[in-house]
ZAMARGU-4260 file (C-alpha; in steps of 0.2 Angstrom, whole numbers, plus 5000, padded with zeros to 4 digits):
<rodrens>
0) 4887/4920/5471 | 4887/4922/5489 | 4875/4929/5504 | 4876/4943/5516 | 4885/4937/5527
5) 4900/4947/5535 | 4916/4947/5524 | 4931/4941/5531 | 4944/4956/5530 | 4961/4952/5520
10) 4972/4960/5533 | 4971/4977/5545 | 4979/4993/5540 | 4992/5000/5549 | 4991/5018/5556
15) 4993/5030/5546 | 5008/5041/5545 | 5009/5059/5539 | 5024/5069/5534 | 5030/5082/5522
20) 5033/5078/5503 | 5050/5087/5503 | 5054/5075/5518 | 5050/5061/5507 | 5058/5069/5491
25) 5074/5078/5499 | 5076/5096/5500 | 5072/5096/5519 | 5082/5092/5537 | 5082/5074/5542
30) 5070/5072/5557 | 5063/5090/5552 | 5045/5084/5544 | 5046/5070/5557 | 5029/5058/5557
35) 5013/5065/5565 | 5013/5046/5576 | 5024/5043/5588 | 5041/5032/5580 | 5044/5027/5595
40) 5030/5018/5598 | 5032/5003/5583 | 5020/4989/5586 | 5026/4972/5580 | 5018/4966/5565
45) 5009/4954/5564 | 4999/4944/5550 | 4989/4959/5539 | 4996/4973/5550 | 5011/4985/5548
50) 5021/4994/5559 | 5021/5014/5558 | 5035/5019/5545 | 5050/5029/5552 | 5051/5042/5541
55) 5064/5052/5551 | 5078/5043/5541 | 5073/5051/5525 | 5089/5061/5517 | 5089/5076/5506
60) 5085/5071/5489 | 5084/5079/5471 | 5069/5072/5460 | 5075/5062/5447 | 5093/5065/5448
65) 5103/5046/5451 | 5111/5042/5465 | 5117/5025/5474 | 5102/5015/5486 | 5100/5021/5502
70) 5104/5007/5515 | 5100/5004/5533 | 5106/5016/5543 | 5124/5013/5552 | 5118/5011/5568
75) 5111/4994/5571 | 5093/4997/5575 | 5086/4995/5595 | 5074/4980/5588 | 5070/4970/5575
80) 5053/4978/5574 | 5062/4996/5570 | 5073/4985/5557 | 5060/4981/5547 | 5049/5000/5549
85) 5067/5008/5542 | 5065/4995/5529 | 5048/4996/5522 | 5050/5016/5524 | 5066/5018/5513
90) 5052/5005/5500 | 5042/5018/5502 | 5053/5032/5499 | 5061/5024/5484 | 5044/5020/5474
95) 5040/5039/5477 | 5056/5046/5468 | 5054/5032/5453 | 5037/5038/5449 | 5032/5047/5433
100) 5030/5064/5435 | 5014/5074/5440 | 5008/5056/5451 | 4998/5062/5464 | 4996/5045/5472
105) 5004/5025/5471 | 4998/5008/5475 | 5012/4995/5477 | 5011/4977/5476 | 5026/4963/5481
110) 5019/4943/5481 | 5037/4937/5484 | 5046/4919/5489 | 5063/4914/5489 | 5062/4909/5471
115) 5055/4925/5464 | 5037/4934/5463 | 5024/4947/5455 | 5029/4964/5459 | 5022/4980/5451
120) 5019/5000/5455 | 5003/5008/5449 | 5007/5028/5449 | 4988/5039/5448 | 4986/5055/5443
125) 4974/5068/5447 | 4962/5064/5434 | 4966/5044/5439 | 4975/5038/5425 | 4985/5026/5428
130) 5004/5021/5423 | 5010/5005/5429 | 5029/5003/5433 | 5041/4988/5439 | 5050/4990/5452
135) 5069/4993/5451 | 5081/4977/5455 | 5088/4988/5469 | 5068/4990/5476 | 5068/4972/5476
140) 5084/4968/5484 | 5078/4978/5500 | 5061/4970/5499 | 5066/4954/5499 | 5079/4960/5512
145) 5064/4967/5522 | 5054/4951/5521 | 5069/4941/5529 | 5070/4953/5544 | 5053/4951/5545
150) 5053/4936/5546 | 5059/4933/5565 | 5045/4941/5570 | 5032/4927/5569 | 5028/4910/5560
155) 5035/4914/5543 | 5038/4929/5533 | 5024/4939/5525 | 5021/4933/5507 | 5011/4948/5499
160) 5015/4967/5504 | 5006/4982/5498 | 5014/5000/5501 | 4999/5013/5496 | 5007/5033/5497
165) 5000/5050/5490 | 5009/5065/5489 | 5000/5073/5507 | 5013/5060/5515 | 4998/5047/5519
170) 5007/5029/5520 | 4997/5012/5523 | 5007/4996/5522 | 5000/4981/5523 | 5008/4964/5528
175) 4998/4948/5519 | 5002/4932/5528 | 4987/4920/5518 | 4971/4923/5530 | 4964/4924/5512
180) 4968/4917/5496 | 4979/4931/5483 | 4974/4939/5471 | 4975/4928/5453 | 4987/4940/5447
185) 4999/4938/5462 | 4996/4919/5466 | 5013/4911/5461 | 5018/4891/5455 | 5014/4879/5468
190) 5035/4876/5466 | 5037/4895/5472 | 5026/4892/5489 | 5036/4873/5491 | 5054/4883/5489
195) 5049/4895/5502 | 5040/4884/5516 | 5059/4875/5513 | 5068/4890/5515 | 5056/4899/5531
200) 5049/4882/5539 | 5033/4885/5548 | 5021/4880/5561 | 5005/4880/5550 | 4999/4886/5534
205) 4985/4893/5530 | 4973/4879/5524 | 4971/4886/5506 | 4988/4889/5503 | 4992/4869/5511
210) 4980/4862/5499 | 4987/4872/5484 | 5002/4867/5485 | 4999/4849/5491 | 4983/4842/5489
215) 4990/4831/5475 | 4973/4826/5469 | 4968/4816/5485 | 4950/4822/5483 | 4949/4816/5464
220) 4936/4804/5459 | 4934/4801/5438 | 4922/4789/5434 | 4935/4775/5431 | 4939/4777/5450
225) 4923/4778/5456 | 4919/4763/5447 | 4934/4753/5454 | 4931/4761/5473 | 4914/4754/5474
230) 4917/4738/5468 | 4930/4737/5480 | 4921/4743/5495 | 4906/4732/5490 | 4916/4717/5490
235) 4925/4723/5506 | 4907/4725/5512 | 4910/4745/5515 | 4894/4754/5517 | 4888/4772/5518
240) 4882/4779/5533 | 4864/4783/5532 | 4858/4804/5535 | 4842/4804/5542 | 4842/4820/5551
245) 4856/4830/5540 | 4843/4837/5527 | 4826/4838/5521 | 4821/4825/5509 | 4828/4830/5492
250) 4812/4838/5485 | 4810/4850/5499 | 4828/4851/5500 | 4826/4858/5482 | 4811/4869/5482
255) 4818/4876/5499 | 4835/4879/5490 | 4825/4888/5473 | 4813/4898/5484 | 4828/4907/5494
260) 4837/4909/5476 | 4820/4917/5470 | 4819/4930/5481 | 4839/4935/5481 | 4834/4938/5463
265) 4818/4948/5464 | 4825/4961/5474 | 4841/4959/5461 | 4854/4954/5475 | 4869/4947/5467
270) 4869/4937/5487 | 4861/4923/5491 | 4859/4905/5482 | 4856/4902/5463 | 4847/4889/5452
275) 4853/4881/5434 | 4845/4865/5426 | 4847/4853/5437 | 4860/4865/5448 | 4860/4874/5465
280) 4873/4883/5467 | 4876/4892/5485 | 4893/4904/5490 | 4894/4911/5505 | 4905/4926/5506
285) 4916/4918/5523 | 4922/4906/5507 | 4911/4894/5511 | 4899/4887/5500 | 4891/4869/5488
290) 4884/4862/5477 | 4864/4852/5473 | 4869/4841/5459 | 4850/4834/5454 | 4852/4817/5446
295) 4839/4808/5434 | 4831/4793/5443 | 4828/4799/5458 | 4845/4804/5463 | 4857/4820/5470
300) 4875/4823/5476 | 4879/4838/5489 | 4895/4843/5490 | 4907/4856/5497 | 4917/4866/5509
305) 4917/4877/5524 | 4931/4887/5523 | 4940/4882/5541 | 4937/4866/5542 | 4947/4858/5555
310) 4948/4838/5546 | 4956/4847/5532 | 4967/4858/5543 | 4974/4843/5552 | 4975/4834/5536
315) 4989/4847/5528 | 4995/4854/5544 | 4997/4838/5556 | 4999/4824/5543 | 4982/4816/5549
320) 4973/4807/5535 | 4961/4814/5523 | 4943/4810/5527 | 4937/4799/5514 | 4922/4809/5510
325) 4917/4795/5497 | 4919/4780/5509 | 4902/4768/5503 | 4897/4781/5489 | 4890/4774/5471
330) 4899/4774/5457 | 4889/4789/5451 | 4898/4800/5464 | 4910/4805/5452 | 4920/4823/5447
335) 4906/4829/5437 | 4895/4830/5449 | 4905/4836/5464 | 4910/4855/5470 | 4924/4861/5459
340) 4930/4863/5478 | 4937/4842/5475 | 4948/4848/5461 | 4957/4861/5473 | 4957/4848/5488
345) 4946/4861/5498 | 4930/4849/5498 | 4928/4844/5516 | 4910/4835/5516 | 4898/4826/5503
350) 4881/4819/5506 | 4872/4808/5490 | 4854/4805/5490 | 4850/4789/5483 | 4832/4788/5479
355) 4824/4787/5497 | 4836/4794/5509 | 4852/4805/5512 | 4869/4795/5512 | 4888/4801/5518
360) 4904/4794/5521 | 4918/4804/5533 | 4909/4819/5531 | 4903/4829/5546 | 4885/4830/5551
365) 4875/4845/5546 | 4879/4858/5560 | 4895/4858/5556 | 4893/4862/5539 | 4877/4877/5539
370) 4889/4890/5534 | 4890/4881/5517 | 4871/4877/5515 | 4859/4888/5512 | 4845/4890/5526
375) 4834/4875/5521 | 4833/4868/5537 | 4814/4870/5540 | 4798/4880/5532 | 4798/4891/5544
380) 4820/4893/5542 | 4815/4898/5523 | 4800/4911/5525 | 4812/4919/5540 | 4823/4921/5524
385) 4813/4926/5513 | 4804/4940/5524 | 4821/4945/5528 | 4826/4949/5511 | 4811/4958/5509
390) 4811/4968/5524 | 4820/4971/5538 | 4804/4971/5551 | 4792/4962/5538 | 4773/4965/5542
395) 4760/4950/5545 | 4757/4951/5525 | 4772/4949/5521 | 4775/4935/5533 | 4759/4925/5528
400) 4764/4929/5509 | 4781/4921/5513 | 4773/4906/5520 | 4762/4903/5506 | 4776/4906/5495
405) 4787/4891/5504 | 4771/4881/5503 | 4767/4882/5485 | 4785/4880/5481 | 4787/4864/5490
410) 4769/4858/5483 | 4775/4862/5467 | 4760/4875/5461 | 4772/4892/5461 | 4762/4904/5451
415) 4766/4922/5447 | 4751/4928/5461 | 4760/4917/5473 | 4777/4928/5470 | 4770/4945/5467
420) 4758/4944/5484 | 4775/4944/5492 | 4787/4955/5479 | 4775/4970/5478 | 4788/4983/5473
425) 4788/4989/5455 | 4805/4988/5456 | 4807/4967/5460 | 4813/4956/5446 | 4796/4945/5446
430) 4803/4937/5429 | 4818/4933/5435 | 4813/4925/5451 | 4799/4914/5445 | 4812/4910/5431
435) 4824/4901/5445 | 4809/4891/5452 | 4805/4886/5433 | 4823/4879/5433 | 4818/4871/5449
440) 4802/4861/5441 | 4790/4871/5453 | 4779/4882/5445 | 4762/4879/5438 | 4752/4890/5426
445) 4739/4880/5433 | 4731/4872/5449 | 4735/4854/5447 | 4734/4837/5457 | 4751/4838/5468
450) 4760/4821/5464 | 4756/4803/5476 | 4777/4804/5477 | 4778/4824/5482 | 4763/4822/5496
455) 4771/4807/5504 | 4790/4817/5503 | 4781/4832/5510 | 4772/4821/5524 | 4786/4812/5531
460) 4797/4829/5529 | 4784/4839/5540 | 4784/4823/5554 | 4801/4826/5556 | 4800/4842/5559
465) 4788/4841/5575 | 4800/4830/5580 | 4790/4817/5588 | 4793/4797/5590 | 4791/4789/5576
470) 4796/4772/5583 | 4777/4764/5581 | 4775/4774/5568 | 4790/4771/5553 | 4790/4783/5541
475) 4796/4771/5526 | 4779/4762/5528 | 4769/4780/5524 | 4755/4777/5508 | 4745/4791/5500
480) 4725/4789/5493 | 4719/4802/5483 | 4707/4815/5488 | 4697/4827/5478 | 4709/4840/5482
485) 4723/4832/5490 | 4729/4817/5498 | 4725/4805/5513 | 4744/4801/5518 | 4745/4788/5533
490) 4756/4773/5539 | 4743/4759/5539 | 4739/4747/5552 | 4749/4731/5554 | 4736/4717/5548
495) 4732/4708/5562 | 4731/4723/5573 | 4717/4740/5577 | 4724/4757/5583 | 4713/4769/5589
500) 4718/4789/5587 | 4731/4782/5574 | 4737/4797/5564 | 4732/4801/5548 | 4738/4818/5538
505) 4729/4827/5524 | 4738/4837/5512 | 4731/4848/5499 | 4735/4852/5482 | 4742/4867/5488
510) 4754/4861/5500 | 4743/4864/5518 | 4747/4850/5530 | 4732/4845/5541 | 4733/4832/5554
515) 4719/4823/5561 | 4719/4804/5567 | 4708/4786/5563 | 4697/4793/5576 | 4688/4804/5563
520) 4681/4796/5550 | 4691/4802/5535 | 4675/4804/5524 | 4669/4817/5535 | 4687/4826/5537
525) 4688/4825/5519 | 4673/4836/5519 | 4678/4850/5529 | 4695/4849/5520 | 4688/4852/5502
530) 4680/4867/5510 | 4695/4874/5518 | 4705/4870/5501 | 4692/4880/5491 | 4690/4895/5505
535) 4710/4899/5502 | 4708/4898/5483 | 4693/4911/5484 | 4702/4921/5495 | 4717/4922/5485
540) 4708/4926/5470 | 4701/4940/5479 | 4716/4948/5485 | 4721/4949/5467 | 4707/4957/5462
545) 4710/4969/5474
</rodrens>
C-alpha cells in the first residue's frame, strides 16, 4: 500500500525503429526498406536504454522454411555499440520468424545470467489472445552473445532484456541493469547472480540485489537472539540513543497515522498508509516504507527502509560494517514486530517506544527517513495531507474540518459526523474510513472525557511543536488536573519557589488546547474555557442539522 509519490521508472525505452514486415521476414532487398531513423546514429546502451536496431541487415526469408541461424555479418562492425545493435536486431528477426501464424505483436523476455535464466515470448493476435513460446536454443545463444558484447559498454552486462515488436515493424528493446527489483517470475536464485558477478565483476551492485544475494541474515533477530543480545549489552553497559525530537509521542503518532489512512480510504484510494489491529503499514511508491507495531504496556516498534539508504549501499558495496540497528534494544524488539525488509537485509532504520520516549540504535535521524514515514510530523502537516486528499484547492471550510478531524483523532473522540463534515461526496467511503480509525481506538459513539495520560501526551507534543526552550519547564514533570470539560496541564513549581506567569495549558475533551499562565487564576480561566467548549459542541450540532 502506497502513497501517490512519483513512481521510479523501470528504464527508458529505446526510440522506435520502423521497417517493413517484408524486410523482416524476407522477400525484400537488404537495405531497401531500412529504418526510418538513422541507423548510423547509434547511442551507447545504458541502464534501461537500448540502441536502435540496424534492420538494414535483414536477409531474405520464407516464413516457416528451415534454415541455419543467421550469424553476425562477416565484416567487423565499426564499434562495440553497432555489434550489440546487430545482434539485438538478429534476435528480433528470429523471434518474428518463430511466431505462430496470425500473430500481430510479440513481447520477449530474457532474464539471463551465466548460470542460465528465464526466457519466454508472448505472441498476441488481433483479439489479444496470447500464445506463449519458449525461444529456441539458437536464439538463446544469440542472446547470450549479445549480452557478452554489451558487457563491454558499461559496468557489466544487463540482467534482463525485453524486446517488443508488432507487424507494422515497430521495435522496442529495453536493457534492465537492476535499477529496480525484477518481476517475481523473472527472479533467479541467488547463486545464479553470484556466479554472474564472478564472471562479470562490477564496481557496484544495486542495493536490493546485493542484499538478495548477500544479506546472510545479518538483520535477523529471533526472540532467542534478541534476549541473548540484550543481556550481553546490559552487562557491557550498552544503552540506546534517546530520540527526543525525531517523532511525536506514540499516542499522537498513532492517531495521525490512522487519520491519514482514513482519508485515503474515504476517497477509495489504493495509496496511503493503512491500519490493521495494533499495526500501521505504509509503502511508498518510491519503494520506501515502514511498519508501526503497537504492543501492550506502552510499547511500540517502528521500522522500515529507505530505498537508497547510503548505509546499506556502503555495507554491501564497500564492505563497511552493517549498521547495528538493534544496539541497546530491549528483548521484545524481535522478528515478529520488525518490518519484512529485515528478512531481506533491506531494513535501514528501527526505533522503539518504551513507555515514555523513542529510542534507537545506529539508525539515521528522522529527517533521513521521511520518505518511508507518513506525514505525521505535526498536526498542520496531517491537516495538509488530508486536505490534499480531498481537493487540490481546499476551501476554508474543508481546512477547518480537516483540523477538527486531526484534533478529534488525537483526542480519541472521532465520530461519523467528524468525518462527514470533511468527506461530503456521496461516493466517499465513510464506513471504511471510520473503520480505520476504529481499529486505532480513536472512535467514540458518545462524547467521553479525555484520559489523563492522553491529555498530558497531547500537551507535551504541543509544547514541543512550539519550539520553545523547556530547560526550566521539564516536560517529564507535566501533571494534569481534571476540569469539567477537560484538563489543566502544567509543570508544578518546585517546592519553596514562587513563579509568576508560569505556563498553564488547558486541553478540552475534544482535543482543543489553549495556553494561559499562572497570572490568571485557574478558576477564572476555566469558566471561559468551558464556555468555549460548549460553543464548539453547539456549533457542530447546528452544522449537522443544516
